[in-house]
C-alpha positions as CSV (number, residue, x, y, z in Angstrom):
1,X,-6.4,-21.4,20.5
2,X,-7.6,-25.2,20.8
3,X,-7.9,-26.1,17.1
4,X,-9.5,-29.5,18.0
5,X,-12.7,-27.7,19.4
6,X,-12.7,-24.4,17.3
7,X,-15.3,-24.6,14.5
8,X,-14.1,-23.9,11.0
9,X,-15.4,-20.4,9.6
10,X,-13.8,-20.9,6.1
11,X,-12.6,-23.8,4.1
12,X,-10.8,-23.9,0.9
13,X,-10.9,-27.7,-0.4
14,X,-9.0,-28.8,-3.5
15,X,-9.2,-25.3,-5.3
16,X,-8.1,-25.2,-8.8
17,X,-8.3,-21.9,-11.0
18,X,-7.1,-21.6,-14.5
19,X,-6.5,-18.7,-16.8
20,X,-6.4,-20.4,-20.2
21,X,-3.5,-22.9,-20.3
22,X,-2.0,-21.4,-17.0
23,X,-2.9,-23.0,-13.6
24,X,-3.0,-20.2,-11.0
25,X,-4.1,-22.3,-8.2
26,X,-3.6,-26.0,-8.2
27,X,-5.3,-28.1,-5.8
28,X,-5.1,-25.7,-2.8
29,X,-6.7,-26.7,0.6
30,X,-6.6,-25.0,4.0
31,X,-9.2,-24.1,6.7
32,X,-9.5,-21.2,9.0
33,X,-11.0,-21.6,12.6
34,X,-13.3,-19.1,14.2
35,X,-11.5,-16.5,16.2
36,X,-8.1,-17.3,14.4
37,X,-5.7,-14.7,12.5
38,X,-4.6,-16.7,9.5
39,X,-1.9,-15.4,7.1
40,X,-1.9,-16.4,3.4
41,X,1.8,-15.9,2.4
42,X,3.5,-16.2,-1.0
43,X,5.6,-14.5,-3.5
44,X,4.2,-12.5,-6.5
45,X,2.3,-14.7,-8.6
46,X,1.9,-17.5,-6.1
47,X,-1.9,-17.5,-6.3
48,X,-2.9,-15.6,-3.4
49,X,-4.9,-12.8,-5.1
50,X,-6.8,-15.5,-7.2
51,X,-7.6,-17.5,-4.1
52,X,-9.1,-14.3,-2.5
53,X,-11.0,-13.6,-5.6
54,X,-12.6,-17.0,-5.3
55,X,-13.3,-16.5,-1.6
56,X,-14.9,-13.2,-2.3
57,X,-17.1,-14.6,-5.0
58,X,-15.6,-12.6,-7.8
59,X,-14.4,-15.7,-9.7
60,X,-15.7,-19.2,-10.0
61,X,-13.3,-22.0,-9.4
62,X,-12.5,-24.6,-12.2
63,X,-12.5,-27.3,-9.6
64,X,-12.7,-27.5,-5.8
65,X,-14.9,-25.5,-3.4
66,X,-14.9,-22.8,-0.9
67,X,-17.3,-22.5,2.1
68,X,-17.7,-19.5,4.3
69,X,-19.6,-20.2,7.6
70,X,-21.5,-23.0,6.0
71,X,-22.3,-21.1,2.8
72,X,-20.5,-22.2,-0.5
73,X,-19.4,-19.4,-2.7
74,X,-20.7,-20.8,-6.0
75,X,-24.2,-22.0,-4.8
76,X,-24.9,-19.1,-2.4
77,X,-22.8,-16.1,-3.5
78,X,-24.9,-13.5,-1.6
79,X,-25.1,-15.3,1.7
80,X,-21.1,-15.6,1.4
81,X,-20.7,-11.9,0.6
82,X,-22.9,-10.9,3.5
83,X,-20.5,-12.9,5.8
84,X,-17.2,-11.3,4.5
85,X,-15.7,-8.1,5.2
86,X,-13.1,-7.0,2.7
87,X,-10.3,-4.5,2.9
88,X,-8.1,-4.3,-0.3
89,X,-4.6,-2.9,-0.4
90,X,-5.8,0.1,-2.5
91,X,-9.0,1.9,-1.6
92,X,-11.4,2.8,-4.4
93,X,-13.9,5.0,-2.5
94,X,-15.6,7.9,-4.2
95,X,-13.0,10.8,-3.4
96,X,-15.4,13.6,-3.4
97,X,-17.9,12.1,-1.0
98,X,-17.4,12.7,2.8
99,X,-16.7,9.9,4.9
100,X,-20.1,10.2,6.6
101,X,-21.8,9.7,3.1
102,X,-19.4,6.8,2.2
103,X,-20.1,5.0,5.6
104,X,-23.9,5.5,5.1
105,X,-23.6,4.2,1.5
106,X,-21.9,0.9,2.4
107,X,-24.0,0.4,5.7
108,X,-26.9,0.6,3.4
109,X,-25.5,-2.2,1.2
110,X,-25.7,-4.5,4.3
111,X,-29.2,-3.2,5.3
112,X,-27.9,-1.2,8.1
113,X,-29.6,2.2,9.1
114,X,-27.3,3.9,11.4
115,X,-28.1,7.1,13.2
116,X,-25.7,10.0,13.1
117,X,-24.7,9.3,16.7
118,X,-24.1,5.5,16.0
119,X,-22.0,6.2,12.9
120,X,-20.0,8.9,14.9
121,X,-19.2,6.3,17.6
122,X,-18.0,3.8,14.9
123,X,-15.7,6.6,13.3
124,X,-14.5,7.7,16.8
125,X,-13.5,4.1,17.4
126,X,-11.0,4.4,14.5
127,X,-9.9,8.0,15.4
128,X,-12.1,9.7,12.8
129,X,-14.9,11.1,14.8
130,X,-14.0,14.7,14.1
131,X,-13.5,13.9,10.3
132,X,-17.2,13.0,9.5
133,X,-17.7,15.9,7.1
134,X,-14.3,15.6,5.3
135,X,-14.1,14.3,1.8
136,X,-12.2,11.0,1.6
137,X,-9.6,12.3,-0.7
138,X,-8.7,14.8,2.2
139,X,-7.7,12.0,4.6
140,X,-4.2,10.9,5.2
141,X,-3.1,7.4,4.0
142,X,-3.3,6.1,7.5
143,X,-6.7,7.7,8.0
144,X,-7.9,6.1,4.7
145,X,-6.7,2.7,5.8
146,X,-8.6,3.1,9.2
147,X,-11.7,4.2,7.4
148,X,-11.4,1.3,4.9
149,X,-11.2,-1.1,7.9
150,X,-14.2,0.3,9.6
151,X,-16.2,0.1,6.5
152,X,-15.1,-3.5,6.1
153,X,-16.4,-4.4,9.6
154,X,-19.5,-2.2,9.7
155,X,-21.7,-5.3,9.5
156,X,-19.8,-7.3,12.1
157,X,-18.8,-10.0,9.6
158,X,-17.6,-13.4,11.1
159,X,-14.5,-13.3,8.9
160,X,-12.4,-10.4,7.6
161,X,-10.2,-10.6,4.4
162,X,-7.3,-8.0,4.5
163,X,-5.0,-7.6,1.4
164,X,-1.6,-6.3,2.7
165,X,-3.5,-4.0,5.2
166,X,-0.4,-2.3,6.7
167,X,1.3,-1.8,3.3
168,X,2.7,1.8,3.4
169,X,1.8,2.7,6.9
170,X,4.2,4.2,9.4
171,X,4.9,2.2,12.7
172,X,2.3,4.0,14.7
173,X,-0.5,3.5,12.2
174,X,0.4,0.0,11.8
175,X,0.2,-0.7,15.5
176,X,-3.2,1.0,15.8
177,X,-4.4,-1.0,12.8
178,X,-3.4,-4.1,14.5
179,X,-4.9,-3.2,17.8
180,X,-8.3,-2.8,16.1
181,X,-7.9,-6.3,14.2
182,X,-7.0,-7.9,17.5
183,X,-10.3,-6.3,19.0
184,X,-12.3,-7.8,16.1
185,X,-10.8,-11.1,16.8
186,X,-11.4,-11.0,20.6
187,X,-15.2,-10.2,19.5
188,X,-15.2,-13.5,17.8
189,X,-14.2,-12.6,14.3
190,X,-11.7,-14.4,12.1
191,X,-9.2,-12.8,9.9
192,X,-7.5,-13.9,6.7
193,X,-4.7,-11.6,5.7
194,X,-2.0,-11.5,3.0
195,X,1.3,-9.8,3.8
196,X,4.8,-9.6,2.4
197,X,6.2,-8.9,6.0
198,X,7.3,-12.1,7.5
199,X,7.9,-10.3,10.7
200,X,4.4,-9.1,10.8
201,X,3.1,-12.6,10.0
202,X,5.2,-14.3,12.7
203,X,4.1,-11.8,15.3
204,X,0.3,-11.5,14.8
205,X,-0.8,-14.7,13.0
206,X,-1.9,-17.9,14.8
207,X,-1.2,-19.9,11.7
208,X,0.1,-19.3,8.2
209,X,-0.1,-21.1,4.8
210,X,2.9,-20.7,2.5
211,X,1.8,-20.9,-1.1
212,X,3.8,-21.0,-4.4
213,X,2.9,-21.7,-8.0
214,X,-0.7,-22.3,-6.6
215,X,0.3,-25.2,-4.2
216,X,0.5,-25.3,-0.5
217,X,4.1,-25.6,0.6
218,X,3.7,-25.4,4.4
219,X,0.9,-24.9,7.0
220,X,1.2,-24.3,10.7
221,X,2.0,-21.9,13.5
222,X,4.9,-19.7,12.5
223,X,7.2,-21.0,15.4
224,X,6.2,-24.5,14.5
225,X,7.2,-24.0,10.8
226,X,10.5,-22.4,11.9
227,X,11.1,-25.6,14.1
228,X,10.0,-28.0,11.4
229,X,12.3,-26.6,8.7
230,X,15.3,-25.4,10.9
231,X,17.5,-28.2,9.4
232,X,16.2,-28.0,5.9
233,X,19.3,-27.5,3.6
234,X,17.1,-24.9,1.6
235,X,16.5,-22.9,4.6
236,X,20.0,-23.2,6.0
237,X,21.4,-21.9,2.6
238,X,19.5,-18.6,3.1
239,X,19.6,-18.2,6.7
240,X,21.7,-15.6,8.5
241,X,22.0,-16.4,12.2
242,X,18.8,-18.0,13.9
243,X,16.3,-19.3,11.5
244,X,13.2,-17.1,11.0
245,X,10.0,-17.5,9.3
246,X,11.3,-15.3,6.5
247,X,14.2,-17.9,6.0
248,X,11.6,-20.6,5.9
249,X,9.7,-18.8,3.3
250,X,12.6,-18.0,0.9
251,X,13.9,-21.5,1.5
252,X,10.6,-23.0,0.4
253,X,9.6,-20.6,-2.4
254,X,13.1,-19.5,-3.7
255,X,15.2,-16.5,-3.7
256,X,14.4,-15.2,-7.2
257,X,12.7,-12.0,-7.6
258,X,9.2,-12.3,-8.8
259,X,7.3,-9.7,-11.0
């Protein structure tokens, strides 16, 4: 991707979010280009979830701003939400409803009136064409993740937010999920994801931002960050063999376990 000409689809500028006396996000800035897969990486409590909450319009920032495809979250929240697709780590769909009923419900929220044939085509695209009449609770974990992704992209949003989308999936389901995400990107969509898998981030992300204590620690393509920090004493202290993105991540954020 040529970052010099690719337009910005999402910009986080000088973001500050506080919970009482605690600062969860402390002056965080980054931008995502159209057609880019961007990873937001950090240990537990680093401020990732809070940042996503602001982007999604669920929380107002104490300072700074977030702009999605030209619309600012505080001043145009409905316009921002219409431009976003969101897949959370844990789904909270109504368990008793069939996936056809659920898909129609969420399509309706975006003003889409899909015929049964159109809906079946979309479900077939994620391997669920034969499950239309099955209640959501009867789907396997992998099927639920695929359905969740289909719902998140049902309105063809310009940017998709994925919160640990492959957590708990087996290798086959994980590969299928990433194939669909790559197709979304090839269609012009952008993806912002969080993941604890540095191997996954290194293999699928165009660029990553490493955050800790609400601040940006590093930003760039995974291979660039590895090359940039290859000789950093903090990274060398934790590396075992050739330096990887995980070594850079631990070197910059520390090896202490976070709750």
